[in-house]
C-alpha positions in Angstrom: 3.0 12.1 17.5 5.4 13.8 19.9 4.5 17.4 19.4 5.4 19.8 22.3 2.5 21.6 24.0 2.0 25.2 22.7 3.7 26.7 25.8 6.9 24.9 24.9 7.0 25.3 21.2 10.0 27.3 20.2 11.4 27.5 23.7 15.0 26.4 24.0 15.7 23.4 26.2 16.2 24.1 29.9 19.4 23.0 31.6 20.3 23.3 35.3 23.9 23.7 36.4 25.9 25.0 39.4 26.7 28.7 39.5 30.1 29.9 38.6 31.8 33.2 39.2 31.4 34.0 35.5 27.6 34.1 36.1 27.7 37.0 38.5 26.9 39.8 36.0 24.0 37.9 34.4 22.6 36.8 37.8 22.7 40.4 39.2 21.1 41.8 36.0 18.4 39.2 36.0 17.7 39.7 39.7 17.3 43.5 39.1 15.2 43.1 36.0 12.7 40.6 37.6 12.3 42.7 40.7 11.8 45.8 38.6 9.0 44.1 36.7 7.4 42.9 39.9 7.7 46.3 41.7 7.9 49.0 39.0 7.5 51.9 41.4 10.8 51.1 43.1 14.1 52.1 41.4 16.0 48.9 41.7 18.7 50.2 39.4 19.8 52.5 42.2 20.4 49.3 44.4 22.7 47.4 42.1 25.8 48.1 44.1 24.0 46.9 47.3 22.8 43.8 45.5 26.3 43.0 44.1 27.8 43.4 47.6 25.1 41.2 49.2 25.5 38.6 46.4 29.3 38.4 47.0 29.4 38.7 50.8 26.2 36.9 51.8 24.8 34.6 49.2 27.8 33.2 47.3 29.8 32.2 50.4 26.9 30.5 52.2 24.5 29.1 49.5 24.4 26.5 46.9 23.4 28.4 43.8 21.8 26.6 40.9 21.4 28.3 37.5 18.7 27.6 34.9 19.9 28.1 31.3 17.6 28.3 28.3 19.6 28.2 25.1 22.5 30.5 25.9 20.6 32.8 28.3 20.2 32.6 32.1 16.5 31.9 32.7 16.8 31.9 36.5 18.6 30.9 39.6 17.9 29.7 43.1 20.0 30.2 46.3 19.8 27.7 49.1 21.7 27.6 52.4 21.1 23.9 53.3 22.6 24.5 56.8 19.8 26.9 57.8 17.3 25.4 55.3 16.8 28.9 53.8 15.9 29.6 50.2 16.9 33.2 49.9 16.2 33.9 46.2 14.2 32.2 43.5 14.5 34.4 40.4 13.1 33.5 37.0 13.2 35.8 33.9 9.7 37.0 33.1 9.9 35.6 29.6 10.6 32.2 31.0 7.5 32.3 33.4 5.3 29.3 32.9 7.9 27.2 31.0 9.1 25.1 33.9 12.2 26.9 35.0 10.8 27.9 38.4 9.6 24.4 39.1 12.9 22.9 38.1 14.8 25.3 40.3 12.5 24.5 43.3 13.1 20.8 42.7 16.8 21.5 42.7 16.5 23.4 46.0 14.6 20.5 47.6 17.5 18.2 46.5 20.0 20.6 48.1 18.1 20.7 51.3 16.1 17.5 51.6 15.1 18.0 55.2 13.2 21.1 54.4 13.2 24.7 53.2 12.1 28.0 54.6 11.6 31.3 52.8 10.1 34.7 53.0 7.8 36.1 50.4 6.2 39.6 50.2 2.6 39.3 51.2 1.5 41.3 48.1 3.3 38.8 45.8 0.3 36.6 45.2 1.8 35.0 42.1 4.8 33.7 44.1 2.6 32.6 47.1 0.4 30.5 44.8 3.5 29.0 43.1 5.1 28.0 46.5 1.8 26.6 47.7 1.5 24.5 44.6 5.0 23.2 45.3 4.2 22.1 48.8 5.1 25.2 50.9 2.8 26.4 53.6 2.5 29.8 55.3 3.8 29.3 58.8 4.0 32.9 60.0 3.9 36.6 59.3 6.8 39.0 59.7 8.3 42.2 58.4 11.3 42.2 56.1 14.2 43.3 58.2 15.7 45.4 55.3 12.6 47.0 53.8 10.0 46.7 56.6 7.6 45.2 54.0 5.1 42.6 55.4 6.2 39.1 54.4 5.0 35.5 55.0 7.3 32.9 56.2 6.7 29.8 54.2 8.1 26.3 54.8 8.4 23.0 53.0 9.0 19.8 55.0 9.3 16.2 53.8 
């Protein structure tokens, strides 16, 4: 019998594909929605213009962006600058948590940057820290986010 585990029953199949310019609105909305859920006290809606500008001027020109699609909806994305080994954003829709999108996106990031990856994660984001550790990343330093001043861990994955 080939029955899916309970966590996957009813979930549309997951597909990964390269980002296209037509994905911008969905990516920005997903980015804002996931951060709003993680940090409800911060008004991320007020930052949409800044996010869109950062997306267009920093991430799209320098990163390979892989998008995860479940059915017709964007379930997540990852941005990787393989020249600097930097994984800037791994964003997964809360309703897709635990269904493999994040793991698939990290695997895609590792393929984009096979010599290694570095990232920063807020020190209070224990869910993300556990996820990255499960996928081979290790804490290699402590810093402050240059934009917000929030304490972050620098995490790295090396082959």
